[in-house]
N, C-alpha and C positions, 0 to 999 in steps of 0.2 A: 650658654654655658656648656662646655664640652667635657666629658669624662671618658677617658680611655680605660678599658678593662683588659688586662693581660692575664690569662689563666692557663694552667696545664690541665690536660684531661688524662685520666688514668687509662681509658680505653674507649674505642668507638662504640662498643656495645652498650656502654652506660651513659652515653651522651644525653639521650632523651631523658633518662631518669635524673641525671644531674640538672638538666634544664628545668625539669619539673620542680625540683627541690630548691634550687638556688637562683638561676637566671631569671625566672619569671617574677619572683618576689623582688629581686634587686631592680629589675626594670620598672616595676611599679613604684618602688621607693624613689628612684631617680626621676621618673616621669612626674610624680607629684611635685617634686622640687624643681621641675622644669629644666632638667639636664638633657642635653643631646648626647646620646651614647655612641661611642665607637667600640664595638665589641669584637674581641678576637675570636675568630672561628678556626684557628689552627690549633692542632694538638700540642705541637712543640715549636712555638715561634722562635726564630733565631733572634739574636740581639739586633741585627740589622732590620729584621721585620718590625721589631718594636720601635726602633728609632725612626723608621720610615712613616710610622702612623701617628706619632704623638705630638707633632709640631702644633703649637697653638692651643693645647688643651688647658683646661682650668684645674683638672684633677687627674690623678692616676690611681686606679684600683689595681693593686699589684699582687699577682699570685704567680710568681716565677722565681726561680733561683738564679736567674741572671743577676749580675751585680747591679745594684741600684746606686748609682754614683753620679759624679759631676757630668759624665758624658750623657747619661740619660736626662739629667736635669737640664743640661744645655739644649738637648734636642727638643725637650718639651717647650722651652722658651719662657719668656718673662711673665706670661699670663698664669703660670702654674701657681696655685694657691694652697694646695694640700695634696698629700700623698698618704694612702693607707695601704699597708701590706696585710694580706690575708694569711699571716703566719705569726707564730709566737717567737720563733727564732729570728735573730737580727744579724747573723753573721754575714749575710749577703748584702748588707746595707752599709754605706759610708755615712754614718750618722753625723760626723763632723761636717760633711758637705751640706747637710740640711741645716745644721746650726749656723754655718757661715751665711747661708742665704735666708735664714729665718723662715724656712718653709715648714709648716706644721707636719708632723709625721706620726701616724698612728699604727698600732699593731693589735694583735688579738690574743693576749695572754688569758689564762684561766679557762676560756670557753672550751678548749680542747683537752683539758687535763684528764677528764674521766675516760674519754675514748682512747687516749694514748696510754694511760695507766692500764686499761684492759688489755691492750696489746702487749704490754710489758709482762703481765702475768701469763697471757697466752703463750708467749715465746718461752718464758721460763718453764712452763709445764711441757710444752711441745719438745723442747730441747732435752729436758731432764728425763722424759719418758720415751725418748728416741723415736719421735714421730716420723722423721724423714727416713731413718733406717728401716723402720717398720714397713713403710710404704714400698721401699726398695725390695724388701723380702717378698712382699705380695706380688709385685710386678715381675720379679725375676724368678718366681717359683721357688724361692728359698724357704718358704713357710712350710716346715716339715713336721710340725707337731707342737706339743705343749710341754717341752722339757722344763724342769724347775729352774734352770739357769738361762732360759731363753729370753733374750732382749731385756734383761733386767735394767731398770732405770733407777733414778734417785728420788727420794721423797722430799716434798716441800714441807710436810708436817714435821714439826720439831726441828726444823732446820734454822740456820742463821743466814739471814738475808742482808747483804750490804747494798746500800743505795748511794751511788756517787752523784751528788747534786741533789740537794733536798729542798728544791723550790716547790712550786705548785704541783708539778707532775710527780716529783719524787714523793711528796707527802701523800698524794692520792694513791700512788702505788702502795705505800705503807698501809693506808686504810684498807685497800683491797686485800692485802696479805693477812690481815687479822682473821679473815674468814677461814684461812687455811691453817690456822693454829700453829704458826711458826713460833719457834722458841725465842728468837731474838731478832730485832731489826737494828742494824747499825747504819750510820750515815756519816759521810765526811763532807767537808766543805771549808769555807773560810772561817765560819764561826758556828757556835752552838745556837740552835733556834728554839724559841719557846714552843713551837709546834711539835718539835721532836719530843719534848717531855710529855706533852699532851697525848701523843701517840705511843708513848712507851718506847721510843727509839733512843738509842745510845749514840752520842757524838764521839767519834774516835778518829785518830789519825788514819790516813789512807792505808799505810802499811799494815796497821792492825786490822782494818776492814778486809784487806786482801787476804791476810793470813788466816782469818777466822771464819770467813763467809763461805757458805755452801753455794750461794747464788750471789752474783755480783751484777747489779742492774745499774746501767749508766743513764742518767737523765740530766746531765750537766750541759750548759750552753757551750758552743764551740767558741773558744777565745784563743789568743796566743798562748795562754797558760795551759789550756786543756788539749791543744792540738797534739796528737800522737802521745797522749799521756798513758795510753795502754800500749805497751811495747814488749819486747822480749823480757826486759827486767821486771816489768809489772806482772806479766803472766807467770813468770817464774816464782813469784811470791804467793800465788794462789794454790789452793789445794788441787791435787790431781783429780779429785772428784767434783770440782767446782763447775758450775754452769755460768757462762757469761752472756749477758743480755745487753744489747745497745738499742735504745729507742731515741737517742739524742741526735747526733750527727756522725756521719761516717768518718770524718777526718779526726775525730777524737781517738781513733784506733789506728795503729800501724797495722794495716791489713795483712801484710806479709808475715808480721810477727804472730798475728792471730792464727793464720793458716798453719804456721809451724807448730804453734801450741796445740792446735787441734789434731794435727797429724802425728805429733810426737807423744801425745798423751799427757802433755803438761797440764791441760785442763780436760774435763770430761766432754763438754759440748758447748755450743753457742747458739743463740737466737738473735737474729739481726733484722731490724726494720729499716736500718740505714747502713749505707756502705759507700765505698769509693771505687770507681766513679758511679754516678747514677745517671741513666740506667746502667746496670751492670752488664758487661758483654756476655753473650750467651756461652762463650767458651771459657769463662773465668773459672779459676781453680776452686773458688768457694762453692760453686755449683756441683763440684765433684765430691765434696766431703759428706759422708753419711751422717756425721755428728754436728752438722750445721743446718739450722732451720732459717730460711730466708723469707722475708716479705718485702714487697717493692715500695717501701716508704709510704705506707698507708695507715699510719698510726691514728690519724684523726678522721679517716675516711668512713664515716657513717653518714647516712642521709641527714639525720638530725643535727649532728655536729657541724657538718659542712654548711648547712643552711644557716645555723646560728652564727658561725664565723663570718660567712659572707654578709649577713645582715649587719653585724657589728661593723664590718669594714665599710659598708655603704653609709651607715649612719655617721660614722666618723668623717667621711668625706663631706657629707651634707653639712655637718656642724662646722667643719673647717672652712668650707666655702662661705658660710654665713658669719665667719669671724667669731664663732662661739667656741667655748672650751671643748676639746675632744674628750670622748668617753674614756679612751685608753691611749693617752699620748706616750710616745717613746721618751720624750724629754720635756 
C-alpha cells in the first residue's frame, strides 16, 4: 500500500518543529496500518513534481493549493482508493471529478476553527489599533512624544461586528468577541441559523451588515457567488471608520478595490491573512499601506492545530483504504 503526502512548509526554520509535531505521528499511524510512504521533502512542489511522484499510489494525503482534479487523479492511476485534504476549504478541488470516479474524499472541518478565529480577532485588533503604522513610526524615528491625538485607533468594545459567512469559523469568531463586550454581532448568509440566536447574533442582509458594522470579518467559503464579492461598490457601503478583516480566501476580495478603499479613506484599515496571489510579491502595493496588517495565510498554524488536522487527515485515509466510513467526508 502506497500513500503519497504533499505538503507546503511555511519556512525552513520551522521544518524540524513541524516534523516533531506532525510528520512523526503520521508516520507512526501509517506504519501501523502497513502503508509505504512517499513523503514530499520540497517546500513548494510544482504541479509537475506532484504528477511525477504519484503514479500507482493507493492514497493521497493532500496539503497543497494546487488544483486537485482529473489530471492529478489520472496521474495517480487506477489503484487510487482514497484522497484526504488537510484543509477545510474545498475551492481547490474538483469535487465532481471524485464523484464521477467514486473515489472517497475527506477534508478537515471544525478542527481549525478556534485557531483561525483567534487570528480573526488578532487582525481586527491589530488593524483597528494601527499596529503596522505604529511599527513604522518606531522604525523611522517618527515616535516624537505622547500627544493626545497620536495614532488614535478604534475601539472594539461597544462596537458592531459583522461576520460574513456564519459557519463553524464565523460562529467561533462570535464566541471570541463576547469577551470584548461588543454591542452587536451581525451576520449574513443564505439563511438564518439557530446558532446565531444562541450567540445573540442578528441575521441581516449584507447591505445592512456593511452599513452598520464597525468591523467586517469575512469567513465565507470561496465560490462562484463569493468571488470578488468585496469590491468598489461593497467597500463604498461601509463606514469610513470600519475595519475589514479577511481570514477566508483572497479571491473573495477585489484586491485593487481594497487598496483604493484603504488609500482613499473609504474604510479605516484592513487585516488580511489571505490575499491574491499567494505568496504575495515583495513589491506588492499592499505591503506599502500603513493601514493594512498582513499575515502569510497562517490562520491555523499552531503546533496543536496542525498536529490535530494532520492526524485527522491520516485517519481518514486509513479508513478509506479499509473501505470504512470516513470521519469527515466531503460528500
